[in-house]
DRENFI-488979 format. One record per residue: x, y, z of N, C-alpha, C in turn; residue number from 1; residue in one letter; chain. Coordinates in pm, 1 decimal. Example, Ala and Ser with C-alpha at 12.3 -4.5 7.8 and 13.67 -1.06 7.14 Angstrom:
<setis>
((1319.0, -569.0, 780.0), (1230.0, -450.0, 780.0), (1320.0, -330.0, 780.0), 1, "A", "A");
((1285.0, -225.0, 708.0), (1367.0, -106.0, 714.0), (1290.0, 3.0, 787.0), 2, "S", "A");
</setis>
This chain:
<setis>
((9802.8, 9204.3, 12042.6), (9869.7, 9167.3, 11927.2), (9893.5, 9314.9, 11846.1), 1, "M", "A");
((10014.8, 9339.4, 11815.3), (10048.8, 9468.6, 11758.0), (10026.0, 9456.8, 11614.4), 2, "N", "A");
((10005.2, 9561.5, 11551.0), (9977.9, 9579.4, 11395.5), (10066.9, 9683.6, 11359.5), 3, "N", "A");
((10108.1, 9678.1, 11229.8), (10204.0, 9781.9, 11182.7), (10136.9, 9844.7, 11046.3), 4, "Y", "A");
((10173.2, 9972.2, 11029.1), (10135.6, 10041.0, 10894.1), (10267.4, 10082.4, 10845.9), 5, "I", "A");
((10285.4, 10029.3, 10723.5), (10418.3, 10050.9, 10644.5), (10377.8, 10143.6, 10527.7), 6, "T", "A");
((10451.6, 10250.1, 10511.5), (10438.9, 10347.7, 10402.3), (10569.6, 10328.9, 10316.6), 7, "I", "A");
((10544.3, 10299.7, 10176.2), (10642.8, 10297.2, 10097.0), (10620.7, 10371.9, 9977.0), 8, "M", "A");
((10731.2, 10438.7, 9920.4), (10724.9, 10511.8, 9807.2), (10759.8, 10397.5, 9690.1), 9, "Y", "A");
((10681.1, 10414.9, 9584.5), (10700.0, 10302.6, 9474.3), (10704.6, 10377.0, 9323.3), 10, "T", "A");
((10720.4, 10287.0, 9231.4), (10736.1, 10333.9, 9085.5), (10604.2, 10263.5, 9022.3), 11, "N", "A");
((10516.9, 10232.9, 9094.3), (10398.1, 10180.7, 9055.3), (10313.9, 10296.6, 8990.4), 12, "I", "A");
((10292.7, 10310.3, 8859.8), (10234.1, 10437.4, 8798.0), (10111.3, 10399.3, 8715.5), 13, "S", "A");
((10082.6, 10266.1, 8698.6), (9960.9, 10222.9, 8633.4), (9873.0, 10144.8, 8696.0), 14, "R", "A");
((9747.4, 10149.6, 8693.1), (9647.3, 10065.8, 8743.8), (9669.1, 9926.8, 8686.8), 15, "E", "A");
((9727.4, 9914.9, 8572.5), (9745.8, 9772.8, 8512.5), (9855.8, 9703.4, 8587.4), 16, "E", "A");
((9929.3, 9782.8, 8677.8), (10019.1, 9693.4, 8752.8), (9960.2, 9646.4, 8881.4), 17, "Q", "A");
((9847.7, 9678.3, 8906.9), (9780.2, 9617.1, 9027.5), (9778.6, 9470.0, 9035.9), 18, "L", "A");
((9780.8, 9391.1, 8927.4), (9767.6, 9265.1, 8940.5), (9897.4, 9200.7, 8965.2), 19, "S", "A");
((9997.8, 9261.9, 8933.6), (10136.6, 9217.9, 8977.4), (10169.8, 9249.7, 9126.2), 20, "E", "A");
((10116.8, 9375.6, 9175.4), (10132.4, 9400.7, 9325.0), (10056.9, 9316.2, 9394.0), 21, "V", "A");
((9929.8, 9291.4, 9355.0), (9838.9, 9194.3, 9430.2), (9882.8, 9060.4, 9439.2), 22, "S", "A");
((9941.0, 9003.6, 9315.4), (10011.9, 8873.8, 9328.6), (10118.7, 8872.0, 9433.0), 23, "A", "A");
((10218.1, 8975.7, 9430.3), (10324.6, 8983.6, 9524.2), (10272.7, 8979.8, 9662.7), 24, "C", "A");
((10186.3, 9058.5, 9697.5), (10136.8, 9077.5, 9832.3), (10062.4, 8958.3, 9895.5), 25, "L", "A");
((9989.6, 8889.1, 9796.4), (9906.0, 8790.0, 9844.2), (9975.1, 8679.2, 9907.9), 26, "S", "A");
((10114.2, 8669.3, 9888.3), (10191.5, 8554.8, 9954.4), (10209.7, 8587.6, 10101.7), 27, "V", "A");
((10188.6, 8708.6, 10131.6), (10207.6, 8762.5, 10283.8), (10081.8, 8747.0, 10358.6), 28, "F", "A");
((10086.1, 8632.3, 10437.4), (9955.6, 8611.8, 10502.5), (9938.7, 8710.7, 10629.3), 29, "T", "A");
((10041.6, 8786.8, 10667.8), (10029.1, 8872.9, 10771.5), (9986.8, 9006.0, 10724.4), 30, "D", "A");
((9952.8, 9023.2, 10592.0), (9890.9, 9159.6, 10547.6), (9751.6, 9150.1, 10566.9), 31, "I", "A");
((9696.9, 9256.3, 10627.6), (9554.3, 9273.9, 10648.1), (9499.7, 9354.2, 10527.8), 32, "N", "A");
((9560.6, 9464.7, 10485.5), (9495.7, 9543.6, 10380.8), (9620.9, 9624.5, 10321.1), 33, "D", "A");
((9601.1, 9675.3, 10190.5), (9690.2, 9752.8, 10122.2), (9618.4, 9839.7, 10022.1), 34, "W", "A");
((9680.7, 9961.4, 10001.7), (9630.0, 10052.5, 9900.8), (9754.7, 10123.3, 9837.6), 35, "T", "A");
((9727.8, 10175.9, 9713.4), (9825.1, 10256.1, 9650.3), (9759.5, 10388.8, 9617.4), 36, "I", "A");
((9829.6, 10498.0, 9638.8), (9759.6, 10633.1, 9607.7), (9833.4, 10682.5, 9488.8), 37, "D", "A");
((9763.5, 10651.2, 9368.6), (9803.4, 10707.6, 9243.9), (9810.3, 10851.6, 9230.7), 38, "F", "A");
((9742.4, 10919.1, 9311.5), (9728.5, 11074.3, 9309.6), (9853.7, 11143.9, 9368.0), 39, "G", "A");
((9932.1, 11061.1, 9449.4), (10050.8, 11122.8, 9516.6), (10171.9, 11101.5, 9406.4), 40, "D", "A");
((10253.2, 11189.3, 9403.7), (10367.2, 11183.8, 9328.2), (10455.5, 11076.0, 9350.2), 41, "I", "A");
((10458.4, 11031.9, 9481.5), (10553.3, 10914.1, 9523.7), (10479.9, 10776.1, 9508.7), 42, "D", "A");
((10342.3, 10781.9, 9454.2), (10276.6, 10655.9, 9446.5), (10283.8, 10561.6, 9566.8), 43, "K", "A");
((10237.0, 10633.7, 9685.4), (10268.3, 10567.9, 9812.6), (10183.6, 10428.1, 9832.5), 44, "V", "A");
((10253.9, 10317.5, 9846.0), (10178.4, 10208.3, 9901.3), (10175.9, 10191.3, 10043.7), 45, "L", "A");
((10062.1, 10176.5, 10086.5), (10028.2, 10178.6, 10230.7), (9976.3, 10024.9, 10270.1), 46, "R", "A");
((10057.6, 9967.2, 10360.3), (10021.5, 9829.0, 10395.0), (9984.3, 9822.7, 10552.5), 47, "I", "A");
((9879.9, 9752.3, 10588.7), (9854.6, 9724.5, 10727.1), (9869.0, 9576.9, 10742.0), 48, "S", "A");
((9965.9, 9543.2, 10848.6), (10009.6, 9414.5, 10861.3), (10014.0, 9367.2, 11010.9), 49, "S", "A");
((10013.6, 9234.8, 11030.4), (10037.0, 9174.4, 11164.8), (10170.6, 9185.0, 11221.7), 50, "R", "A");
((10277.5, 9195.6, 11133.7), (10406.1, 9210.5, 11164.2), (10482.1, 9292.9, 11080.0), 51, "K", "A");
((10614.6, 9321.5, 11113.9), (10699.2, 9405.1, 11004.0), (10745.2, 9332.7, 10899.9), 52, "E", "A");
((10693.3, 9376.3, 10782.9), (10737.0, 9287.7, 10653.2), (10787.1, 9386.8, 10549.6), 53, "I", "A");
((10828.1, 9507.0, 10579.6), (10883.8, 9593.1, 10482.8), (10989.3, 9540.6, 10392.5), 54, "D", "A");
((11083.1, 9474.0, 10446.3), (11205.4, 9421.3, 10370.9), (11163.7, 9316.1, 10279.0), 55, "G", "A");
((11071.3, 9230.0, 10329.5), (11034.5, 9115.7, 10236.4), (10930.6, 9169.9, 10128.5), 56, "Q", "A");
((10857.9, 9264.7, 10143.3), (10775.0, 9329.7, 10045.0), (10869.1, 9399.2, 9937.4), 57, "V", "A");
((10952.1, 9467.9, 9991.5), (11044.7, 9533.7, 9899.9), (11116.7, 9430.9, 9812.7), 58, "S", "A");
((11166.2, 9332.0, 9850.4), (11227.8, 9224.7, 9777.4), (11140.7, 9169.2, 9690.0), 59, "N", "A");
((11012.9, 9141.7, 9720.3), (10924.1, 9060.1, 9638.4), (10865.1, 9154.8, 9520.0), 60, "A", "A");
((10860.0, 9295.2, 9549.2), (10823.5, 9386.6, 9446.4), (10947.2, 9388.2, 9345.0), 61, "L", "A");
((11062.7, 9387.0, 9387.7), (11185.2, 9415.6, 9309.1), (11186.3, 9295.0, 9205.9), 62, "R", "A");
((11148.8, 9171.0, 9254.0), (11157.3, 9058.2, 9181.4), (11083.2, 9046.3, 9046.3), 63, "E", "A");
((10965.5, 9135.8, 9058.0), (10869.1, 9165.6, 8938.3), (10909.1, 9291.5, 8868.2), 64, "V", "A");
((11017.0, 9345.7, 8907.0), (11051.6, 9487.1, 8837.7), (10983.2, 9607.4, 8896.5), 65, "G", "A");
((10943.9, 9602.0, 9006.2), (10886.6, 9725.8, 9085.4), (10962.6, 9774.7, 9196.6), 66, "L", "A");
((10993.2, 9892.0, 9194.0), (11079.4, 9962.1, 9298.5), (10996.8, 10015.6, 9408.4), 67, "M", "A");
((11063.1, 9993.0, 9522.9), (10990.8, 10053.7, 9644.2), (11113.2, 10109.9, 9730.4), 68, "S", "A");
((11063.3, 10213.1, 9816.1), (11148.8, 10266.5, 9927.9), (11061.9, 10280.7, 10047.1), 69, "T", "A");
((11113.7, 10219.2, 10142.1), (11019.2, 10220.3, 10270.0), (11053.1, 10363.6, 10332.3), 70, "V", "A");
((10934.1, 10429.8, 10353.6), (10948.3, 10566.7, 10402.7), (10934.1, 10560.3, 10569.6), 71, "K", "A");
((10839.2, 10474.4, 10630.2), (10819.8, 10462.4, 10766.4), (10739.6, 10348.3, 10787.3), 72, "E", "A");
((10761.6, 10294.2, 10914.8), (10688.4, 10178.4, 10967.3), (10633.7, 10215.7, 11101.4), 73, "V", "A");
((10500.2, 10226.5, 11111.8), (10444.4, 10265.3, 11235.8), (10381.3, 10149.7, 11304.9), 74, "F", "A");
((10415.2, 10126.9, 11437.1), (10350.3, 10013.5, 11514.0), (10213.1, 10079.0, 11565.8), 75, "P", "A");
((10104.3, 10016.8, 11567.3), (9983.9, 10059.9, 11610.5), (9904.1, 9951.7, 11686.7), 76, "C", "A");
</setis>
């Protein structure tokens, strides 16, 4: 079974937004884990998942007013 690491640049800038992000990502049952690097200027969202879901995640975040740009998807 393949797994994927998705790297996305976001506009998530406050820890208070984590509940919105968590709610968006919780509907994706293929996500194993995710983190946001608040120390990075691009506020990198890193997602580990069982399938490629970058487009769906971008759309879900956009629906709640959060922007994201897919930087890279790595199969592993």
